[in-house]
C-alpha positions as CSV (number, residue, x, y, z in Angstrom):
1,M,20.5,122.9,104.3
2,F,22.1,119.9,105.9
3,K,23.4,117.2,103.8
4,F,23.8,113.6,104.9
5,N,26.5,111.7,103.3
6,L,25.5,108.1,104.3
7,S,26.8,105.1,102.6
8,K,24.4,102.5,101.2
9,S,25.4,100.0,104.0
10,K,24.6,102.5,106.7
11,I,21.2,103.3,105.2
12,I,20.3,99.5,105.2
13,L,21.5,99.2,108.9
14,I,19.3,102.2,110.0
15,L,16.2,100.7,108.1
16,G,16.8,97.3,109.8
17,I,16.9,98.9,113.3
18,L,13.7,100.8,112.5
19,L,12.0,97.6,111.4
20,I,13.0,95.8,114.6
21,F,11.6,98.7,116.7
22,L,8.3,98.6,114.9
23,I,8.0,94.8,115.3
24,G,8.6,95.2,119.0
25,I,5.9,97.8,119.4
26,S,3.4,95.5,117.5
27,A,4.2,92.6,119.8
28,I,3.7,94.7,122.9
29,F,0.3,95.8,121.6
30,N,-0.8,92.2,120.8
31,L,0.2,91.1,124.3
32,R,-2.1,93.7,125.8
33,Q,-5.0,92.6,123.6
34,K,-4.6,88.8,124.2
35,P,-4.2,86.5,127.2
36,Q,-0.5,86.1,128.0
37,F,-0.6,82.3,128.0
38,Q,-2.1,80.4,125.0
39,P,-2.9,76.7,125.2
40,L,-0.7,74.4,123.2
41,L,-2.1,72.4,120.4
42,E,-2.7,68.8,121.3
43,T,-0.3,66.3,119.7
44,T,-0.4,62.6,119.4
45,N,2.0,62.4,122.3
46,S,-0.1,64.6,124.6
47,P,-1.6,62.9,127.7
48,K,-5.3,62.1,127.7
49,I,-7.4,64.5,129.7
50,K,-9.7,63.0,132.4
51,K,-12.6,64.7,134.0
52,E,-12.6,64.9,137.8
53,L,-14.7,62.0,139.0
54,K,-17.4,62.3,141.6
55,I,-19.5,59.3,142.8
56,N,-22.7,59.7,144.7
57,L,-25.1,57.1,146.1
58,V,-28.5,57.9,144.6
59,G,-30.6,54.9,145.5
60,T,-30.8,51.7,147.6
61,Y,-33.4,49.1,146.5
62,P,-34.3,45.8,148.2
63,L,-34.0,42.5,146.2
64,V,-35.2,39.0,146.8
65,T,-32.2,37.0,145.7
66,H,-29.8,36.0,148.4
67,P,-26.5,38.1,148.0
68,A,-24.4,35.0,148.2
69,L,-26.3,33.4,145.3
70,V,-26.1,36.4,142.8
71,K,-24.0,35.3,139.9
72,K,-24.2,38.2,137.6
73,I,-25.9,41.5,136.6
74,V,-26.6,42.1,132.9
75,I,-28.2,45.2,131.4
76,Q,-30.6,45.5,128.4
77,D,-30.8,48.7,126.4
78,N,-29.8,50.8,129.5
79,K,-33.3,50.2,130.8
80,Y,-33.5,46.8,132.5
81,L,-31.3,44.8,134.9
82,Y,-31.3,41.0,135.0
83,I,-30.0,39.7,138.2
84,G,-29.2,36.0,138.0
85,G,-28.7,33.7,140.9
86,G,-30.5,31.2,143.1
87,H,-33.6,29.6,141.6
88,D,-34.6,32.2,139.0
89,L,-34.2,35.7,137.7
90,E,-35.0,39.1,139.1
91,I,-35.8,41.8,136.6
92,I,-35.6,45.5,137.6
93,D,-36.8,48.5,135.5
94,V,-34.2,51.2,135.8
95,N,-35.5,53.6,133.2
96,N,-35.3,56.1,136.1
97,P,-32.2,54.8,137.9
98,T,-33.2,56.6,141.1
99,Q,-36.6,54.9,141.2
100,P,-36.2,51.3,140.2
101,I,-39.2,49.0,139.8
102,T,-39.3,45.3,140.1
103,L,-40.9,43.6,137.1
104,R,-40.4,40.0,138.0
105,F,-39.4,38.2,141.2
106,P,-37.7,34.8,141.4
107,E,-40.1,31.9,141.3
108,Q,-38.3,30.0,144.0
109,N,-38.1,26.9,141.9
110,T,-36.0,24.8,144.4
111,G,-35.3,22.2,141.8
112,V,-33.1,24.5,139.6
113,I,-30.1,26.7,140.2
114,I,-29.0,29.4,137.8
115,E,-25.3,29.0,137.0
116,E,-24.8,31.8,134.5
117,I,-26.6,34.4,132.3
118,D,-25.8,36.6,129.4
119,I,-27.9,38.9,127.1
120,R,-27.6,39.6,123.4
121,G,-30.1,42.1,122.0
122,N,-33.6,40.8,122.9
123,Y,-32.4,37.3,123.9
124,L,-31.4,36.3,127.4
125,Y,-29.3,33.1,127.7
126,V,-29.5,31.2,130.9
127,I,-27.6,28.1,132.1
128,E,-29.4,26.1,134.7
129,R,-28.7,22.9,136.7
130,D,-31.3,20.7,138.3
131,I,-31.0,18.6,141.4
132,S,-29.7,15.6,139.4
133,D,-26.8,17.8,138.0
134,T,-28.2,17.8,134.5
135,V,-27.5,21.1,132.8
136,Y,-30.0,23.1,130.6
137,F,-29.3,26.0,128.3
138,K,-32.4,28.1,128.0
139,V,-33.2,31.0,125.6
140,W,-35.7,33.7,126.6
141,D,-37.3,36.4,124.4
142,V,-37.1,39.6,126.5
143,S,-38.1,42.1,123.9
144,N,-40.9,42.8,126.3
145,P,-39.7,42.1,129.9
146,L,-43.2,42.1,131.1
147,K,-43.9,39.1,128.8
148,F,-40.9,37.0,129.5
149,K,-41.1,34.1,127.0
150,N,-39.1,30.9,126.9
151,L,-38.3,30.1,123.3
152,G,-36.7,26.7,124.0
153,F,-33.9,24.9,125.8
154,Y,-31.1,22.5,125.2
155,D,-30.9,19.5,127.4
156,S,-27.2,18.5,127.6
157,G,-28.2,14.9,128.4
158,S,-25.0,14.8,130.5
159,K,-23.4,16.3,133.5
160,F,-21.0,18.9,132.1
161,Y,-20.1,21.8,134.3
162,P,-20.5,25.2,132.7
163,N,-18.7,28.1,134.3
164,S,-19.2,31.0,131.9
165,I,-21.1,32.0,128.8
166,T,-20.6,34.6,126.0
167,G,-21.6,35.0,122.4
168,I,-21.2,36.6,119.0
169,D,-23.4,36.6,115.9
170,N,-25.6,33.5,116.0
171,Y,-23.2,31.6,118.3
172,V,-22.9,31.1,122.0
173,F,-19.8,29.8,123.7
174,F,-19.8,27.9,127.0
175,G,-16.8,27.7,129.2
176,T,-17.0,24.2,130.9
177,A,-14.9,22.1,133.2
178,N,-13.3,20.5,130.1
179,G,-12.9,23.3,127.6
180,L,-15.3,25.0,125.2
181,L,-18.7,24.1,123.7
182,I,-20.2,26.1,120.8
183,F,-23.9,26.4,120.0
184,D,-25.8,27.7,117.0
185,I,-28.7,29.8,118.2
186,S,-29.8,31.2,114.9
187,N,-33.1,29.5,115.6
188,P,-33.6,30.0,119.4
189,E,-36.3,27.4,119.4
190,N,-33.9,24.8,118.1
191,T,-30.5,25.3,119.7
192,V,-27.9,23.0,118.2
193,Q,-24.3,22.2,119.4
194,V,-22.0,22.8,116.5
195,G,-18.6,22.6,117.9
196,S,-16.3,22.0,120.9
197,H,-12.6,22.6,121.8
198,E,-10.9,20.4,124.3
199,T,-7.5,19.5,122.9
200,G,-5.2,21.0,120.3
201,I,-1.6,21.9,119.3
202,Y,0.1,25.1,120.5
203,N,3.7,25.9,119.8
204,N,4.2,22.4,118.4
205,E,3.0,20.8,121.7
206,A,-0.2,18.9,122.3
207,Y,-2.4,20.3,125.0
208,E,-5.8,19.9,126.6
209,L,-8.0,22.4,128.2
210,G,-9.2,22.3,131.8
211,S,-11.9,24.4,133.4
212,I,-12.7,27.6,131.4
213,E,-13.7,30.1,134.1
214,K,-14.2,33.5,132.5
215,M,-14.6,34.6,128.9
216,V,-15.1,37.7,126.7
217,I,-15.3,38.1,122.9
218,S,-14.2,40.9,120.7
219,G,-14.2,40.6,116.9
220,N,-12.6,37.3,115.9
221,Y,-11.0,36.6,119.2
222,L,-12.2,34.9,122.4
223,Y,-10.3,35.9,125.6
224,A,-10.5,33.4,128.4
225,I,-9.0,32.4,131.7
226,G,-8.8,28.6,132.1
227,G,-6.9,25.4,132.7
228,Y,-4.1,24.5,130.2
229,G,-2.1,21.3,130.3
230,K,0.6,19.9,128.2
231,I,-0.2,16.3,127.3
232,K,2.6,14.0,128.4
233,K,3.8,11.2,126.2
234,E,5.4,8.2,127.6
235,K,6.4,5.3,125.4
236,N,3.6,6.1,122.9
237,K,1.1,6.4,125.7
238,I,-0.8,9.6,126.6
239,G,-0.3,10.5,130.2
240,D,-2.0,12.9,132.5
241,S,-1.6,16.7,132.0
242,N,-0.3,19.1,134.5
243,F,-2.8,21.9,134.4
244,V,-2.0,25.5,135.1
245,T,-4.4,28.4,135.0
246,S,-3.6,30.6,132.0
247,F,-4.8,33.7,130.1
248,L,-5.8,32.2,126.7
249,I,-6.6,33.8,123.4
250,F,-8.5,31.9,120.7
251,D,-9.0,32.8,117.1
252,I,-12.7,32.2,116.3
253,S,-12.7,33.4,112.7
254,N,-14.3,30.0,112.1
255,R,-16.9,30.1,114.9
256,T,-17.2,26.4,115.2
257,T,-13.4,25.7,115.3
258,P,-11.5,27.8,117.8
259,V,-7.7,27.9,117.5
260,L,-5.4,28.8,120.4
261,V,-3.1,31.6,119.3
262,G,-1.9,33.2,122.6
263,K,-1.1,32.2,126.2
264,N,0.1,33.9,129.4
265,D,0.5,32.2,132.7
266,T,0.6,35.3,135.0
267,V,-2.9,35.0,136.5
268,T,-4.7,32.2,138.5
269,L,-8.1,31.8,140.1
270,P,-9.9,34.5,138.1
271,E,-12.9,36.4,139.4
272,S,-13.7,38.6,136.4
273,I,-12.4,39.7,133.0
274,F,-13.1,42.9,131.0
275,L,-11.9,44.0,127.6
276,S,-11.4,47.6,126.3
277,D,-9.5,48.5,123.1
278,K,-7.4,45.3,123.1
279,I,-6.4,45.9,126.8
280,V,-7.6,43.1,129.0
281,Y,-8.3,43.6,132.7
282,I,-8.4,40.5,134.9
283,L,-9.2,40.1,138.6
284,T,-7.6,37.2,140.4
285,R,-8.0,35.9,143.9
286,A,-4.9,33.8,144.1
287,T,-2.7,34.7,147.1
288,P,-0.1,36.3,147.0
289,K,-1.0,37.5,143.5
290,A,-4.5,38.6,144.2
291,G,-5.5,41.8,142.5
292,L,-6.2,43.5,139.1
293,Y,-3.8,42.6,136.2
294,I,-3.8,44.6,133.0
295,F,-2.5,43.1,129.7
296,D,-1.9,44.5,126.2
297,A,-3.4,41.8,124.0
298,S,-3.2,43.7,120.7
299,N,-0.7,41.0,119.5
300,P,-2.2,37.6,120.6
301,N,1.2,36.0,120.0
302,N,2.9,38.4,122.5
303,I,0.7,39.1,125.5
304,V,2.3,41.9,127.6
305,L,1.6,42.5,131.3
306,L,1.3,46.3,131.5
307,G,0.6,46.8,135.2
308,A,-1.1,45.5,138.3
309,Y,-2.9,46.6,141.5
310,Q,-2.6,44.0,144.2
311,K,-5.3,43.5,146.8
312,E,-7.1,40.4,148.2
313,G,-10.8,39.9,148.3
314,L,-11.7,41.4,144.9
315,R,-14.9,40.1,143.3
316,D,-16.2,41.8,140.2
317,L,-15.2,44.5,137.7
318,Y,-16.7,47.3,135.6
319,L,-14.8,49.8,133.4
320,S,-15.9,53.2,132.2
321,N,-13.7,55.8,130.5
322,Y,-10.5,55.9,132.5
323,Y,-11.8,54.3,135.7
324,A,-12.1,50.7,137.0
325,Y,-14.9,50.0,139.5
326,I,-14.0,47.0,141.5
327,T,-16.2,45.3,144.2
328,S,-14.6,43.6,147.2
329,R,-15.5,42.1,150.5
330,D,-14.8,45.3,152.3
331,S,-15.3,48.2,149.8
332,L,-16.0,49.4,146.3
333,L,-12.7,50.6,144.9
334,I,-12.3,53.1,142.1
335,L,-9.0,53.0,140.3
336,D,-7.6,55.5,137.8
337,I,-6.4,53.4,134.9
338,S,-5.5,56.2,132.4
339,N,-1.9,54.9,132.8
340,P,-2.3,51.1,132.6
341,A,1.2,50.6,133.9
342,K,0.3,52.3,137.2
343,P,-3.4,51.8,138.2
344,T,-4.0,54.2,141.1
345,L,-6.7,54.0,143.9
346,I,-8.5,57.4,144.0
347,E,-11.6,56.5,146.1
348,E,-12.9,53.7,148.2
349,V,-16.5,53.3,149.4
350,P,-16.8,51.0,152.5
351,G,-19.1,48.0,152.3
352,D,-19.4,44.3,151.3
353,F,-20.0,44.6,147.5
354,R,-20.7,41.7,145.1
355,A,-21.7,41.7,141.4
356,I,-21.4,45.0,139.5
357,A,-22.6,46.4,136.2
358,G,-22.9,49.9,134.7
359,S,-24.6,51.9,132.0
360,G,-24.2,55.6,131.1
361,N,-23.5,57.6,134.3
362,F,-24.8,54.9,136.6
363,I,-23.2,52.0,138.5
364,Y,-25.3,49.1,139.9
365,T,-23.9,46.7,142.5
366,I,-25.2,44.2,145.0
367,T,-24.5,44.3,148.7
368,P,-26.0,42.5,151.8
369,K,-28.2,44.5,154.1
370,P,-26.1,45.4,157.1
371,D,-28.5,44.1,159.8
372,E,-29.8,41.2,157.6
373,P,-26.9,39.6,155.7
374,G,-29.3,37.2,153.9
375,V,-31.1,40.2,152.2
376,S,-29.7,41.8,149.1
377,L,-29.7,45.5,148.4
378,L,-29.2,47.0,144.9
379,K,-27.1,50.1,145.4
380,I,-27.1,52.7,142.6
381,F,-24.3,55.2,142.2
382,E,-24.2,58.2,139.8
383,I,-20.9,59.2,138.3
384,K,-20.3,62.8,137.6
C-alpha cells in the first residue's frame, strides 16, 4: 500500500484547488442554461425609456369656423371638442376619433366675437366681446352637449381686454391688459368678481402688471406670461413703468389675493404655455428668440432655463409623454423632450397648422384647406 505523507497545509491547498474547479464547472453549466447577457436592474440614475413614436393621419374633417379666427381647442372627457373662434362655438363629437360628428355649428352672431374659452368639468367658460367693445363672461352647462345651456353671464360694464382664462376649484382667473381679475363661479348663475391683481411689491420694489397673455395653474401656483414694470418714483411722484414681458409665478394659496413669488425675463411675445411636473414649456414669437423655451419652475424663487429649440412661426403646443407637438405656419413639429436641456426634432409634417389639442393617442389640429384658405379642416393624427 502507498502512503501519502502530506502536511496539513498541503491538504488544505489541494481541497481549495478542487473547490475552485467545481465552481468553474458549475458556472459553465449555468451559462449554457441561461442567456449570456442579462438586463441590468434599473436604478434611479437610469435613463427613461421612450417608445418609438409613429404618427399617422387618420382623419380630415371640414369645419365652419374660419382658420384665422380659431382661438383655441378644448376637450371634454376625451369625447367632445369645443372649437372657439369667430362668432360662436363649434362642437365636435370624437367618441370615434376617425369618424367625428358635428353637434353644433356657429350661429354666426356678427355682433359678438369669442376671445377665449376654457372648460372645467361640465362647465364651459367663454369670454365674448360685442361691437361696442364691452366684454362678457359666460358660463355654459355642457353636461349634455346636445343641450347646450347658458347658465348666466357677467357683464363687465367696462372695456377691459381679456387675453387668457384659466381656473381652479370655484375660481376663474382672467388675464387682462392690466393684470389679473378673479371670479367666484361657485354659483354659475351668479358669477361674482372677488379679486384683482394689478400692482404689488416684488424683491422690495413696487411693480405694476401689464398685459397677461397666457396662463396655466397647478396646485397653488399660477404660471403666466405678461407685462411687468417697475414703478418709477420721482420726488414723491409715481412715474410711468417700463414694461418688459416676463415669465411670472404667482402664489394663489389665497385664491382672491395672488402674490408674485417668481420672475424670469427670458421670453417675450408668447404664443402658448404648457406645464408638466413643474417643468414649464413656453412658445415665443419674438425674433431673434422665437422658439420653444423649457424652464424648471420647481423653485419659484429660482426659475432655471433648461433648454430651447429656436424656430420662427411657432403657434401652439401640446405635450404627451416625452414629446412636444408644435404647430407652425409651415409644419407640425414633433420634438423629443426626454432631455429638456436638448429638445430634438424627430419628425415634421408639412402644412399650415394652427390650434392643437390632444387626448389619449390622438392629436387634433386646425389647418386651412389647401385650395380654399378660408375653410378650416380638423386633422386627426393617431400616435402609436
